[in-house]
C-alpha positions in Angstrom: 44.9 -135.3 146.6 42.4 -133.3 148.8 43.3 -130.4 151.0 40.8 -129.5 153.8 41.0 -126.1 155.5 39.3 -124.7 158.6 37.5 -122.3 156.2 36.1 -125.2 154.1 34.7 -126.8 157.3 33.0 -123.6 158.4 29.3 -123.0 158.5 27.2 -122.0 155.5 27.3 -118.3 155.9 30.5 -116.1 155.6 31.2 -112.5 155.1 32.3 -111.4 151.6 34.5 -108.3 151.7 34.8 -106.4 148.4 37.4 -103.7 147.6 36.6 -101.3 144.8 37.8 -98.4 142.8 36.0 -95.2 143.8 36.1 -93.4 140.5 32.6 -94.6 139.8 29.6 -94.6 142.3 31.4 -96.8 144.8 32.6 -95.1 148.0 34.9 -97.8 149.5 34.7 -101.3 151.0 31.6 -103.4 151.1 30.6 -106.2 153.3 28.0 -108.9 152.4 26.6 -111.9 154.1 27.2 -114.8 151.7 25.3 -118.1 151.9 27.4 -121.0 150.5 24.3 -123.2 150.2 22.3 -121.0 147.7 25.0 -118.7 146.5 23.2 -115.5 147.5 24.6 -112.4 149.1 23.1 -109.6 151.2 24.7 -106.2 151.9 25.6 -105.8 155.6 27.8 -102.7 155.8 30.1 -100.4 153.8 32.7 -97.8 154.7 34.3 -94.9 152.9 37.8 -95.3 151.6 39.7 -93.9 148.6 40.4 -96.6 146.0 40.7 -99.6 148.4 41.6 -101.8 145.5 43.3 -104.7 147.4 42.5 -106.0 150.9 44.2 -108.3 153.5 42.5 -109.9 156.4 44.3 -110.3 159.8 44.8 -113.9 160.9 42.3 -113.4 163.8 39.6 -112.1 161.3 39.1 -109.0 163.4 41.0 -106.5 161.3 41.1 -105.5 157.6 43.9 -103.7 155.9 43.5 -101.9 152.5 45.7 -100.2 150.0 44.5 -96.8 148.8 45.6 -96.9 145.2 46.4 -93.3 144.5 49.3 -91.7 142.7 51.2 -88.5 143.0 48.4 -86.3 141.9 46.4 -87.4 145.0 49.2 -87.2 147.4 50.6 -90.7 146.8 49.5 -94.1 148.0 48.3 -94.9 151.5 47.4 -98.0 153.6 44.4 -98.0 155.8 43.4 -100.2 158.8 39.9 -101.1 159.9 38.5 -103.1 162.8 36.0 -105.7 161.8 33.2 -107.2 164.0 33.1 -110.8 162.9 29.6 -111.2 164.5 27.8 -108.2 162.9 30.0 -107.6 159.9 30.5 -103.9 160.8 33.7 -102.0 159.8 35.3 -99.1 161.7 38.3 -97.1 160.6 41.5 -97.1 162.8 44.2 -95.1 161.0 46.1 -94.6 157.8 49.8 -94.5 156.8 51.8 -93.6 153.7 52.5 -96.6 151.5 55.9 -95.2 150.7 55.1 -95.1 147.0 52.5 -94.5 144.3 49.5 -96.6 143.3 49.8 -99.5 145.9 48.1 -102.5 144.3 48.7 -105.4 146.7 48.8 -106.0 150.4 49.4 -109.0 152.7 49.4 -109.6 156.4 52.0 -111.9 157.7 51.1 -115.0 159.8 52.1 -113.4 163.1 49.6 -110.6 162.5 52.4 -108.0 163.3 53.2 -106.8 159.8 51.7 -105.7 156.5 53.6 -105.8 153.3 52.6 -103.5 150.4 53.5 -103.5 146.7 53.6 -100.0 145.1 53.0 -100.4 141.3 54.0 -97.1 139.9 57.0 -96.6 142.2 58.2 -100.2 141.8 58.9 -100.7 145.5 57.9 -102.8 148.5 57.1 -101.5 152.0 56.8 -103.3 155.3 54.6 -101.5 158.0 54.2 -102.7 161.6 50.8 -103.4 163.1 50.5 -101.6 166.4 48.9 -102.6 169.7 45.6 -101.0 168.7 45.9 -102.9 165.4 46.4 -99.7 163.4 49.5 -99.2 161.3 52.8 -97.7 162.1 55.3 -96.0 159.8 57.1 -98.3 157.4 60.2 -99.9 158.8 61.5 -101.4 155.5 61.3 -100.1 151.9 62.9 -102.0 149.1 63.3 -100.2 145.7 63.4 -102.2 142.5 65.4 -101.1 139.5 65.4 -101.9 135.8 63.0 -102.1 132.9 61.6 -104.6 130.5 61.2 -105.1 126.7 57.8 -103.5 126.3 58.5 -99.7 126.3 54.8 -98.7 126.9 54.3 -101.0 130.0 57.8 -101.8 131.2 59.6 -98.4 131.2 60.4 -98.9 134.9 59.8 -101.5 137.7 56.2 -102.1 138.6 55.6 -104.3 141.7 52.3 -106.2 141.3 52.2 -108.6 144.2 53.7 -109.4 147.6 53.2 -113.1 148.5 54.5 -114.8 151.6 55.4 -118.5 151.7 53.4 -120.8 153.9 56.1 -120.8 156.6 56.2 -117.0 156.7 59.9 -117.0 155.9 60.1 -115.8 152.3 58.5 -113.1 150.3 57.8 -113.4 146.5 57.4 -110.2 144.5 56.4 -110.3 140.9 57.6 -107.2 139.1 55.6 -106.6 135.9 58.1 -103.9 134.8 61.3 -106.0 135.0 60.1 -109.5 134.0 61.3 -110.8 137.3 60.1 -112.4 140.6 62.3 -111.1 143.3 62.6 -113.4 146.4 63.4 -112.0 149.9 64.1 -113.5 153.3 61.4 -112.1 155.6 62.2 -111.6 159.3 59.0 -111.7 161.2 60.6 -110.3 164.3 62.0 -107.1 162.8 60.0 -106.7 159.5 63.2 -106.6 157.5 63.7 -108.0 154.0 66.9 -109.4 152.6 67.4 -110.3 149.0 67.6 -114.1 148.4 67.3 -114.6 144.7 65.6 -113.7 141.4 63.5 -115.7 139.1 63.8 -114.3 135.5 60.9 -114.6 133.1 60.9 -114.2 129.3 61.1 -110.6 128.0 57.8 -108.7 127.8 56.0 -111.3 129.9 54.9 -109.0 132.7 54.7 -111.1 135.9 51.6 -110.2 137.9 50.0 -112.5 140.5 51.6 -115.5 142.2 50.0 -118.4 144.1 51.2 -121.4 146.0 49.5 -124.8 145.7 48.0 -126.0 149.1 50.5 -128.8 149.2 53.4 -126.3 149.3 55.2 -128.2 146.6 54.3 -126.0 143.6 53.6 -122.4 142.8 52.0 -120.7 139.8 52.6 -117.3 138.2 50.3 -115.4 135.8 52.0 -113.0 133.3 49.8 -110.1 132.2 51.6 -109.1 129.0 52.1 -112.6 127.5 49.0 -114.4 128.7 51.1 -117.2 130.1 51.0 -119.2 133.3 54.2 -120.7 134.6 54.3 -123.6 137.0 57.2 -123.9 139.4 58.6 -126.6 141.8 59.0 -124.9 145.2 61.2 -125.8 148.1 62.6 -123.6 150.9 62.5 -120.3 149.2 63.6 -121.6 145.8 61.6 -121.7 142.6 62.4 -124.0 139.7 60.5 -123.4 136.5 58.9 -126.5 135.0 56.1 -125.6 132.6 54.6 -122.6 130.8 51.2 -122.7 129.2 49.0 -120.1 127.6 45.7 -119.1 129.2 44.4 -117.3 126.1 41.6 -118.9 124.0 43.0 -120.0 120.6 40.5 -117.8 118.7 41.4 -114.7 120.7 43.5 -112.3 118.6 43.7 -109.3 121.0 46.4 -108.3 123.4 47.0 -110.3 126.6 45.8 -108.5 129.7 45.8 -111.4 132.1 44.9 -110.6 135.7 44.3 -113.0 138.5 45.2 -116.6 139.4 43.9 -119.0 142.1 44.1 -122.7 142.9 40.9 -124.4 144.0 40.7 -125.1 147.7 41.0 -128.9 147.1 44.2 -128.3 145.0 42.8 -130.1 141.9 42.3 -127.1 139.5 43.8 -123.8 138.7 41.9 -120.8 137.3 43.2 -117.7 135.6 41.6 -114.6 134.0 42.1 -112.5 130.9 40.5 -109.1 130.4 40.0 -106.8 127.4 37.7 -108.2 124.8 38.4 -111.8 125.9 36.8 -111.5 129.4 37.4 -115.2 130.1 38.5 -117.5 132.9 40.7 -120.4 131.9 40.4 -123.7 133.8 43.4 -126.0 134.2 43.6 -129.4 135.8 46.6 -129.9 138.2 48.4 -133.2 138.0 48.4 -134.5 141.5 51.9 -136.1 141.1 53.8 -133.4 139.2 51.7 -130.2 139.6 51.7 -129.7 135.8 48.7 -128.1 134.2 46.4 -129.4 131.4 43.6 -127.4 129.8 40.1 -128.1 130.8 38.0 -125.3 129.4 37.5 -121.6 128.8 34.6 -119.8 130.5 33.1 -116.4 129.8 33.1 -114.3 132.9 29.7 -112.9 131.8 31.0 -109.4 132.3 33.8 -106.9 131.4 37.3 -106.8 132.9 37.5 -109.7 135.3 40.2 -108.1 137.4 39.9 -110.4 140.4 38.1 -113.6 141.5 38.0 -115.9 144.5 36.3 -119.1 145.8 33.9 -118.9 148.7 35.2 -120.7 151.8 33.1 -123.9 151.0 34.6 -124.1 147.5 31.1 -124.4 146.1 31.1 -121.1 144.3 33.6 -118.9 142.4 32.9 -115.2 142.4 34.3 -113.0 139.6 34.7 -109.2 140.1 34.0 -107.8 136.6 35.4 -104.3 137.2 33.9 -102.5 134.2 30.5 -104.0 134.1 30.0 -103.1 137.8 29.0 -106.6 138.9 30.2 -109.7 140.7 29.1 -112.8 138.9 28.6 -115.9 141.0 29.4 -119.3 139.4 28.7 -122.7 140.8 31.8 -125.0 140.8 31.7 -128.6 139.7 34.3 -130.0 142.1 34.7 -133.1 140.0 35.4 -131.5 136.6 36.4 -128.0 137.6 33.8 -126.5 135.3 31.8 -123.4 136.1 28.0 -122.9 135.8 26.2 -119.6 136.1 24.3 -119.6 139.3 22.1 -116.7 138.1 23.1 -114.7 141.2 24.8 -111.3 140.9 26.1 -108.6 143.2 25.7 -105.1 141.8 28.6 -102.9 143.0 30.5 -100.2 141.1 34.0 -101.2 140.0 34.7 -104.3 142.1 38.4 -105.0 142.2 39.2 -107.4 145.1 37.3 -110.2 146.9 38.2 -111.6 150.4 36.4 -113.7 153.0 35.9 -113.8 156.7 34.2 -116.8 158.3 31.8 -116.3 161.2 
């Protein structure tokens, strides 16, 4: 089962967009030229922004939206908009709006290019903001507040929204809440920006749902749980999830706590990758059964750095780039598309506290 996308068919050079934490020497968002033939990157531009820890690219590739992950002590979370010249790679600020909560950690642009949806971690809520005619952001039109808590008193004392993921048909929004051990599901109205509760997927206590990804086929979805180190596979149909498998991503010799972070399916739909941080600093590789969507372990790979918060494939699928937040480096791996295994390309991008990786094709 092979899935081809327009991005996979693109030319050899793309723009790599990196969001960072600005508590180190980073000052915001960085743009690189990335060559999918040799796996090398060259800095093109950067722009100042406060803690732009998660990014979203408009469907037309001409605008970029970023959370500003700040809490109450810095005036609360914000969301910023930027124009992006897809020829030169240059960024220009448009405007900023309140995220309607503290420490926004995830943002997505809907398929119409008219709305951004933001998840606020510390406040445990979701906000929908309109994209205006100048492609800047308007004030939020919808705010949904989660309630409840989980079994871990240190991490789950309140709701903590960790992702806002739209279905492929733009009709449903999936919101993993680390604090309540639930994935909340909403009907999304692309005409009004409204959200209506549709259902809830409950996870085991103290699991800490974090990031969520659909398979390219649209038949399955996968959830990584930060506090338990588990990945759960779901059957998916028309806004409904049915749990079918749970499997650990932690290496068997690892005895520390789970601090699992990011999850992605390879562009061809054959493999799933998931990271664990702390002293593990590994990426676990699973093969996806093409008939059932079930996962089987392939291997564990060191991320060759510290705190692999986020990773992503380049648009060709030839390379997997890991943002090692606390070693201030993006490590570039070559992907064996037949086995799913990763090999160090030897190439690195030095940038302070990299947190999020996105792509724009030329």
